[in-house]
N, C-alpha and C positions, 0 to 999 in steps of 0.2 A: 564676384569671383570671373576674371574671365579661362573663358575653357575650350579649348582645340583637341579635336582630334589627332591622335598618332597614331602612324599607317608605318610597320616595318618592312619597304616598302621590296625584299631582297628574298625575305622570305614566300616565293611564285607566289606573289599581287598578280595577278595579273593584268592590263586591258581594261578588258572588260571585267576584274572586278572592282579597276580603279571611279570609273564611269558608277557603279553601282555605289558608288561611295560615297564620292563629290554628290552625286543626283538625292541622298539617302540625308546625308547632312543640310543640305540648302533645303532638300521639303524641310528637316525640321527642325532646321535653323541652330542649328552648329552654328558659329560662325571664322571657324578657321578648320580644315583640311591641312595638317602637315604630314612628311616623309623624311623619313633616312636617306642618307647621301652613301646607300653602299654595291659594290656589283655578287660579296659572296651569301650565302651567308653568315651572319654571328650567334648560328647556333652549332656550327657544325654539322650541316649539309647539305653536302654536297651537290646534291644535283636539286637540287632551290634552283630561280633565275630573277635575276633581277630587270628590270628596263633602267632607263637613267632617270633620273631623278627630276635635271632639271626641265629635258625634254616629255616629262610624263606631264609636269607644273604647266608648262606653258601648254599640251596639249586640253589639257582641266582646263587650263585661266580663259578656252576662248569658246568651250559649255557650256561655261558655267554664272555665276550673276552677279552674287555676293559675296562668294567664298573664298574664303582669304586661303587663301594657299604658301606654305613655302618648305626649309629644311631644316627640317630639326633634328645637326647642323651638317650644312658641305666643307665635310674635309680640304683644308687646302692644297695638303699634299695631288690630291687628285684632276687640277684642273690651275693653266696658269690666272692670276689675278683677272687680268685683263677679258680670255675668255670668260673664266664669272664673271664678273661687274656686267657684264657684252649679259648673256645668258639671261644672267637676273633683269636688265635692264630691257629686255626686250618680251620676259613675262611680261613684264611689270605696263609695258605698250598694247601689250592681248590685253592683259586681265578690266585694263582703263581700271590703274594703280590700284593693286588687291594682292598681291605678296608680298614675303618677308624671307628675310636673306640669315639664317645662321650658320655661326660658323665656328671649327675649330680644329684640332690640329691634328687627326689621324688619327687613328690605334690601333687595328688589324693588318700587322704586321703579315701573313702569311694570305694577303688580303691586296697589298703593296705589291708581293713577291708576285699574284699569280696575274698579276697587270700592270706590270710592269713599270709603277709609281716606286720611285725616290723613297724607304724609311728614312728618315737619319730617327740619332737620339732623340732624346725629347727636346733636349734643349734648344737642336736645331732646329725641331721640327716646330714649337716656339717662335725661333729665332722666322722661320718659314710662312707663320704666320701672324708679325708683328709687320711684315714687310705687307704680305697681302692687305691686312687692313687698312692700313697708311694708301693703299694705290686704289683699290675699290672707292672707300668714304670720299680721301685727301684730292685722289686726280680725274677718277669713274665719274662720278657725285657730286665733285666738286665742283665751286662756281667757273676759277684759273685758274690756264692754260697750268700744265704738269707737268715737269721731271725728276725721274729719283733718281737716283745711283746708292741700289742697297749689295748686300752678301750672297742677292738670291735672283734677280732683279732688278732693271736695267729701262726705264723709261728717258725718251726724251721729247720735253713737246707738247706731252698729252693734249688734244682738244675732246673728248668722246662726247660726240653726238649721238644719237639725242641723250639728254637729259632724264631720265626716269619719270614719270605718271608723277607717282607721289613727292610731294616736298617738304623736310629737303632732297632724300631720297627715301627710297625701302627704309621696313625699320628691321637694323641691324641689328643678332646678337647673339651672345656668347656663349658656347658652352659651356662648360664645365667645371671643375672640381676649386673654381677659386684662390689659388694659389696668387701671391704678393703680386707677379709678375702680370696671370690672366687679369687679375683686380685692376692692375690699374690700368693694362690694356682696354677692361668694357671702360673704366671712368671714362679717356682716352676717344672711344671708338661707337662703346656701343645703347645701343636703345636699351638694350632688355638685356640681364645673364636668368640662364639656364643654369638647375644643376639632373645632379638623374640619378632616383632611387636613392633619392635620402633621409635619415629616419627623421624624425620631426625636431632630435635637436638636431644634430643637425646642421638642417634648413635653419635657428636660429644660429651657429654661429660660420655657414658659407654667408651668410646675408649681410649681417654684421663686417666679416669683411668687404666684399663688397660695396658698403655699405661707407663706412671708415677711408675705402679712395676713391671716392666719388666726391666725399669733405674733400679729401687732402687736395683733387685736384681742382677743387674750389665751383667744385656740378653738382648739382641736386641730386639724392639719389636714382636711377633706375633702376624699375620695376626688378622686383626679381619673380623669377618664375622655378618650377619643377615636371618635371616629364615623370612618369609613372607607369604603371601596369596596373591597370582596372577589368573586372570580375563584376559583374552586376551581374543582378538579374531583379525585376517584382517583386519574390516573395523568396524564402532559404530552398526549395525544389528546387527552381531555376537558376539558383548561384552554384549549387552543388551540381546538378546536371554540366553549364559549363564547370567547372572545376575540371573535373573527369575530361569534356571531351579536350580541353588545353592539356592533359597529364597524354592522349591518346596521339592527341593529331602533333607538336609541341614535344613534347615530354621534358613538359615542363608546372613547376606547382609557385602559390602567389604564395612569397612571401609578404607574412602577417605585419613584419615590420614596417614596410617599407607599400606595395603595393593599395590601389584602393579596390577592396570590395565588398561584397554582404547587400543587402537591398538597398536600396536609392534611401530612403533615411538612414541609413547604416557610412553612406557613400558621400552623404551630404556633411554628414557629423563630422568626420573624420576631413572634411573636406576645409572645416571653416574653423581647425583646430589650427589648417594649413597655413590658414590666413588672417587666424590671429599671429602667428609668427612671420610674417609680414610677405608670407607669397601673394602676389598681384593675380597667375596666371597659370595653369593647369593644363597640362598637355597630358590627355587620357591614354598610354598605349594600348594598344587593343588588338591580342593577340588572334586571336579568335577571326578573322578581317571577311571573311564570308560570311559570318553571322550576321546578315544587318537587322534582325531588330535588338543587340542591343543599340545599335550608335541610334536606331528610332527610341529608346530608351532613354540614355544621354541625352539626346538634345531636347524629348519630349518632356522628362521628370528635371534629370540631372539640372543641367544645366541654368532652370532656371528658379530651382531651388536654390539655386550658389547666385542671383542674378542679385 
Protein backbone atom coordinates (compact mmCIF):
# COMPACT_ATOMS: atom_id res chain seq x y z
CA UNK A 1 0.00 0.00 0.00
CA UNK A 2 1.26 3.45 -0.93
CA UNK A 3 1.28 6.03 1.88
CA UNK A 4 0.87 9.80 1.54
CA UNK A 5 0.72 12.49 4.22
CA UNK A 6 -2.34 14.74 3.94
CA UNK A 7 -2.36 18.22 5.51
CA UNK A 8 -5.36 20.53 5.93
CA UNK A 9 -3.65 23.68 4.71
CA UNK A 10 -6.50 26.02 5.61
CA UNK A 11 -6.02 25.40 9.33
CA UNK A 12 -3.24 27.98 9.87
CA UNK A 13 -0.40 26.04 8.23
CA UNK A 14 2.35 28.62 7.69
CA UNK A 15 5.08 28.57 5.06
CA UNK A 16 7.59 27.55 7.73
CA UNK A 17 5.26 24.67 8.64
CA UNK A 18 5.13 23.55 4.99
CA UNK A 19 8.91 23.60 4.70
CA UNK A 20 9.29 21.56 7.89
CA UNK A 21 6.64 19.05 6.79
CA UNK A 22 8.18 18.59 3.35
CA UNK A 23 11.68 18.24 4.78
CA UNK A 24 10.50 15.65 7.31
CA UNK A 25 8.64 13.67 4.65
CA UNK A 26 11.73 13.56 2.45
CA UNK A 27 14.05 12.75 5.33
CA UNK A 28 11.98 9.74 6.42
CA UNK A 29 10.98 8.44 3.01
CA UNK A 30 7.29 9.34 2.83
CA UNK A 31 6.41 9.14 -0.84
CA UNK A 32 3.99 12.05 -1.14
CA UNK A 33 2.72 15.16 0.62
CA UNK A 34 -0.80 16.23 -0.32
CA UNK A 35 -2.77 19.21 0.86
CA UNK A 36 -6.35 20.39 0.84
CA UNK A 37 -7.39 23.25 -1.46
CA UNK A 38 -9.43 25.57 0.73
CA UNK A 39 -9.28 29.25 1.69
CA UNK A 40 -11.38 29.10 4.87
CA UNK A 41 -11.15 26.79 7.86
CA UNK A 42 -13.49 23.84 7.42
CA UNK A 43 -13.61 23.46 11.21
CA UNK A 44 -15.41 26.75 11.74
CA UNK A 45 -12.32 28.57 13.01
CA UNK A 46 -12.62 31.89 11.19
CA UNK A 47 -9.29 33.32 12.34
CA UNK A 48 -7.22 30.54 10.75
CA UNK A 49 -5.39 31.38 7.54
CA UNK A 50 -4.66 29.51 4.34
CA UNK A 51 -1.89 29.86 1.78
CA UNK A 52 -2.95 29.07 -1.79
CA UNK A 53 -2.62 25.37 -2.56
CA UNK A 54 -0.94 25.50 -5.96
CA UNK A 55 1.32 28.42 -5.06
CA UNK A 56 2.47 26.36 -2.07
CA UNK A 57 3.00 23.25 -4.21
CA UNK A 58 5.03 25.17 -6.79
CA UNK A 59 7.23 26.61 -4.05
CA UNK A 60 7.73 23.23 -2.39
CA UNK A 61 8.45 21.65 -5.76
CA UNK A 62 11.43 23.97 -6.17
CA UNK A 63 13.02 22.99 -2.85
CA UNK A 64 12.38 19.23 -2.72
CA UNK A 65 14.07 16.42 -4.62
CA UNK A 66 11.97 13.24 -4.43
CA UNK A 67 8.71 14.10 -2.69
CA UNK A 68 5.53 13.85 -4.74
CA UNK A 69 3.09 16.74 -4.23
CA UNK A 70 -0.59 17.24 -4.96
CA UNK A 71 -4.05 18.43 -3.94
CA UNK A 72 -6.77 16.41 -2.28
CA UNK A 73 -8.77 17.94 -3.96
CA UNK A 74 -8.94 21.15 -6.01
CA UNK A 75 -12.55 22.38 -6.34
CA UNK A 76 -13.63 22.94 -9.93
CA UNK A 77 -15.34 26.13 -8.76
CA UNK A 78 -12.13 27.89 -7.66
CA UNK A 79 -10.28 28.26 -10.97
CA UNK A 80 -10.88 28.35 -14.69
CA UNK A 81 -9.78 24.96 -16.06
CA UNK A 82 -7.12 26.57 -18.26
CA UNK A 83 -5.65 28.34 -15.24
CA UNK A 84 -5.73 25.11 -13.24
CA UNK A 85 -4.09 23.07 -16.00
CA UNK A 86 -1.39 25.70 -16.50
CA UNK A 87 -0.47 25.98 -12.81
CA UNK A 88 -0.32 22.18 -12.47
CA UNK A 89 1.80 21.85 -15.62
CA UNK A 90 4.10 24.56 -14.25
CA UNK A 91 4.48 22.64 -10.99
CA UNK A 92 5.23 19.49 -12.97
CA UNK A 93 8.10 21.29 -14.71
CA UNK A 94 9.37 22.91 -11.50
CA UNK A 95 9.39 19.52 -9.74
CA UNK A 96 10.79 17.52 -12.63
CA UNK A 97 7.61 15.44 -12.85
CA UNK A 98 6.43 14.95 -9.24
CA UNK A 99 2.93 16.45 -9.03
CA UNK A 100 -0.57 14.99 -9.00
CA UNK A 101 -3.90 16.75 -9.45
CA UNK A 102 -6.92 15.90 -7.36
CA UNK A 103 -10.23 17.31 -8.65
CA UNK A 104 -13.68 17.55 -7.11
CA UNK A 105 -16.83 19.65 -7.20
CA UNK A 106 -16.25 21.86 -4.15
CA UNK A 107 -18.64 21.73 -1.20
CA UNK A 108 -18.29 24.61 1.30
CA UNK A 109 -20.99 27.18 0.51
CA UNK A 110 -19.68 29.65 3.11
CA UNK A 111 -16.21 29.56 1.58
CA UNK A 112 -17.57 30.18 -1.92
CA UNK A 113 -19.65 33.13 -0.74
CA UNK A 114 -16.78 34.65 1.23
CA UNK A 115 -14.41 34.59 -1.74
CA UNK A 116 -16.96 35.36 -4.43
CA UNK A 117 -16.92 31.97 -6.16
CA UNK A 118 -20.21 30.80 -7.68
CA UNK A 119 -21.85 28.02 -5.70
CA UNK A 120 -24.23 26.00 -7.83
CA UNK A 121 -26.48 23.07 -7.07
CA UNK A 122 -24.80 19.67 -6.82
CA UNK A 123 -25.96 18.77 -10.32
CA UNK A 124 -24.54 22.00 -11.76
CA UNK A 125 -21.28 21.55 -9.87
CA UNK A 126 -20.99 18.10 -11.42
CA UNK A 127 -21.59 19.70 -14.82
CA UNK A 128 -18.74 22.15 -14.18
CA UNK A 129 -16.45 19.35 -13.00
CA UNK A 130 -17.23 17.27 -16.09
CA UNK A 131 -16.32 20.16 -18.39
CA UNK A 132 -13.14 20.91 -16.43
CA UNK A 133 -12.02 17.29 -16.55
CA UNK A 134 -12.39 17.20 -20.32
CA UNK A 135 -10.63 20.54 -20.82
CA UNK A 136 -7.69 19.66 -18.55
CA UNK A 137 -7.31 16.02 -19.60
CA UNK A 138 -8.10 16.15 -23.32
CA UNK A 139 -7.32 19.79 -24.03
CA UNK A 140 -4.29 20.96 -22.09
CA UNK A 141 -2.75 17.53 -21.64
CA UNK A 142 -3.74 16.04 -24.99
CA UNK A 143 -1.54 15.92 -28.07
CA UNK A 144 -3.95 17.49 -30.56
CA UNK A 145 -5.31 21.04 -30.98
CA UNK A 146 -8.49 21.31 -28.93
CA UNK A 147 -11.71 23.27 -29.11
CA UNK A 148 -14.55 23.04 -26.61
CA UNK A 149 -18.04 24.51 -26.52
CA UNK A 150 -19.80 23.73 -23.27
CA UNK A 151 -22.39 25.33 -21.04
CA UNK A 152 -19.74 26.86 -18.77
CA UNK A 153 -16.55 27.09 -20.86
CA UNK A 154 -15.57 27.78 -24.46
CA UNK A 155 -12.09 27.20 -25.89
CA UNK A 156 -11.05 27.77 -29.51
CA UNK A 157 -8.08 26.05 -31.15
CA UNK A 158 -6.11 25.45 -27.94
CA UNK A 159 -2.59 24.09 -28.42
CA UNK A 160 -1.29 24.33 -24.85
CA UNK A 161 2.48 24.28 -24.47
CA UNK A 162 4.63 23.15 -22.85
CA UNK A 163 3.15 19.75 -22.12
CA UNK A 164 3.74 18.27 -18.65
CA UNK A 165 6.98 16.44 -17.87
CA UNK A 166 5.03 13.33 -16.86
CA UNK A 167 3.63 11.55 -19.86
CA UNK A 168 0.96 11.24 -20.88
CA UNK A 169 0.16 13.64 -18.03
CA UNK A 170 0.37 14.04 -14.23
CA UNK A 171 -1.83 11.55 -12.38
CA UNK A 172 -5.39 12.83 -12.15
CA UNK A 173 -7.30 11.83 -9.01
CA UNK A 174 -11.04 12.24 -8.61
CA UNK A 175 -12.48 12.54 -5.14
CA UNK A 176 -16.02 11.89 -3.94
CA UNK A 177 -18.57 9.25 -3.01
CA UNK A 178 -18.48 7.24 -6.26
CA UNK A 179 -22.06 7.90 -7.29
CA UNK A 180 -23.10 6.79 -10.78
CA UNK A 181 -22.08 9.96 -12.61
CA UNK A 182 -18.86 10.42 -10.65
CA UNK A 183 -17.91 6.81 -11.32
CA UNK A 184 -18.49 7.27 -15.06
CA UNK A 185 -16.36 10.42 -15.10
CA UNK A 186 -13.61 8.64 -13.18
CA UNK A 187 -13.66 5.76 -15.64
CA UNK A 188 -13.29 8.26 -18.48
CA UNK A 189 -10.69 10.66 -17.10
CA UNK A 190 -9.12 9.61 -13.78
CA UNK A 191 -6.02 7.63 -12.87
CA UNK A 192 -7.21 7.07 -9.29
CA UNK A 193 -10.41 7.44 -7.28
CA UNK A 194 -10.37 8.67 -3.68
CA UNK A 195 -13.03 8.72 -1.01
CA UNK A 196 -12.90 10.40 2.39
CA UNK A 197 -13.40 8.88 5.85
CA UNK A 198 -15.23 5.70 4.80
CA UNK A 199 -15.98 2.69 6.94
CA UNK A 200 -14.61 -0.65 5.81
CA UNK A 201 -18.05 -1.60 4.51
CA UNK A 202 -18.30 1.63 2.50
CA UNK A 203 -14.89 0.98 0.96
CA UNK A 204 -16.14 -2.30 -0.47
CA UNK A 205 -19.30 -0.71 -1.86
CA UNK A 206 -17.69 2.42 -3.33
CA UNK A 207 -14.79 0.56 -4.88
CA UNK A 208 -17.27 -1.81 -6.54
CA UNK A 209 -18.94 1.21 -8.17
CA UNK A 210 -15.62 2.34 -9.65
CA UNK A 211 -14.68 -1.15 -10.82
CA UNK A 212 -18.07 -1.55 -12.52
CA UNK A 213 -17.82 1.83 -14.25
CA UNK A 214 -14.33 1.06 -15.53
CA UNK A 215 -15.50 -2.33 -16.78
CA UNK A 216 -18.40 -0.70 -18.61
CA UNK A 217 -15.96 1.78 -20.18
CA UNK A 218 -13.75 -1.08 -21.34
CA UNK A 219 -10.93 -0.03 -19.07
CA UNK A 220 -8.93 -1.80 -16.39
CA UNK A 221 -10.05 -0.72 -12.93
CA UNK A 222 -8.22 2.36 -11.70
CA UNK A 223 -6.61 2.36 -8.24
CA UNK A 224 -8.94 3.08 -5.32
CA UNK A 225 -7.64 5.17 -2.41
CA UNK A 226 -8.84 6.48 0.94
CA UNK A 227 -8.17 9.68 2.86
CA UNK A 228 -8.72 9.41 6.61
CA UNK A 229 -7.53 10.80 9.91
CA UNK A 230 -4.44 9.43 11.60
CA UNK A 231 -3.36 9.55 15.23
CA UNK A 232 -0.61 7.12 16.13
CA UNK A 233 2.26 6.81 18.58
CA UNK A 234 5.01 4.39 19.57
CA UNK A 235 2.97 3.37 22.63
CA UNK A 236 -0.47 3.90 24.12
CA UNK A 237 0.68 6.73 26.38
CA UNK A 238 1.82 8.79 23.40
CA UNK A 239 -1.41 8.01 21.54
CA UNK A 240 -3.40 9.24 24.54
CA UNK A 241 -1.29 12.41 24.74
CA UNK A 242 -1.88 13.18 21.07
CA UNK A 243 -5.59 12.51 21.49
CA UNK A 244 -5.73 15.12 24.27
CA UNK A 245 -3.74 17.56 22.15
CA UNK A 246 -6.14 17.07 19.24
CA UNK A 247 -9.12 17.75 21.49
CA UNK A 248 -7.53 20.88 22.93
CA UNK A 249 -6.15 22.41 19.73
CA UNK A 250 -8.66 21.18 17.13
CA UNK A 251 -11.73 20.44 19.26
CA UNK A 252 -11.93 17.05 17.62
CA UNK A 253 -11.90 13.41 18.65
CA UNK A 254 -10.82 10.53 16.41
CA UNK A 255 -13.71 8.54 14.97
CA UNK A 256 -12.97 4.88 15.80
CA UNK A 257 -15.01 3.75 12.77
CA UNK A 258 -12.97 5.67 10.21
CA UNK A 259 -9.70 6.98 11.69
CA UNK A 260 -6.40 5.13 11.86
CA UNK A 261 -5.42 5.27 15.53
CA UNK A 262 -3.25 3.43 18.03
CA UNK A 263 0.28 2.12 18.00
CA UNK A 264 2.14 1.55 14.75
CA UNK A 265 1.32 -2.15 14.92
CA UNK A 266 -2.38 -1.47 15.46
CA UNK A 267 -2.48 1.09 12.66
CA UNK A 268 -0.72 -1.28 10.26
CA UNK A 269 -3.17 -4.07 11.08
CA UNK A 270 -6.14 -1.77 10.40
CA UNK A 271 -4.64 -0.60 7.11
CA UNK A 272 -3.99 -4.16 5.99
CA UNK A 273 -7.74 -4.76 6.25
CA UNK A 274 -8.22 -1.76 3.96
CA UNK A 275 -5.71 -3.24 1.56
CA UNK A 276 -7.59 -6.55 1.51
CA UNK A 277 -10.72 -4.57 0.61
CA UNK A 278 -8.94 -3.14 -2.43
CA UNK A 279 -7.41 0.11 -1.17
CA UNK A 280 -4.11 0.71 -2.94
CA UNK A 281 -3.17 4.06 -1.43
CA UNK A 282 -3.86 5.74 1.91
CA UNK A 283 -3.77 9.49 2.55
CA UNK A 284 -3.17 10.04 6.27
CA UNK A 285 -4.78 13.30 7.39
CA UNK A 286 -2.42 14.70 10.04
CA UNK A 287 -4.27 17.47 11.88
CA UNK A 288 -1.48 18.16 14.40
CA UNK A 289 0.62 19.58 11.60
CA UNK A 290 3.39 20.95 13.85
CA UNK A 291 3.95 17.49 15.36
CA UNK A 292 6.86 16.36 13.21
CA UNK A 293 7.62 13.39 15.46
CA UNK A 294 4.36 11.82 14.29
CA UNK A 295 5.34 12.44 10.66
CA UNK A 296 8.69 10.79 11.32
CA UNK A 297 6.93 7.78 12.86
CA UNK A 298 4.77 7.39 9.76
CA UNK A 299 7.80 7.44 7.49
CA UNK A 300 10.17 5.45 9.67
CA UNK A 301 7.83 2.67 10.83
CA UNK A 302 4.27 2.72 9.47
CA UNK A 303 4.95 3.14 5.75
CA UNK A 304 7.66 0.42 5.67
CA UNK A 305 5.29 -1.95 7.50
CA UNK A 306 2.85 -1.57 4.61
CA UNK A 307 5.34 -1.70 1.74
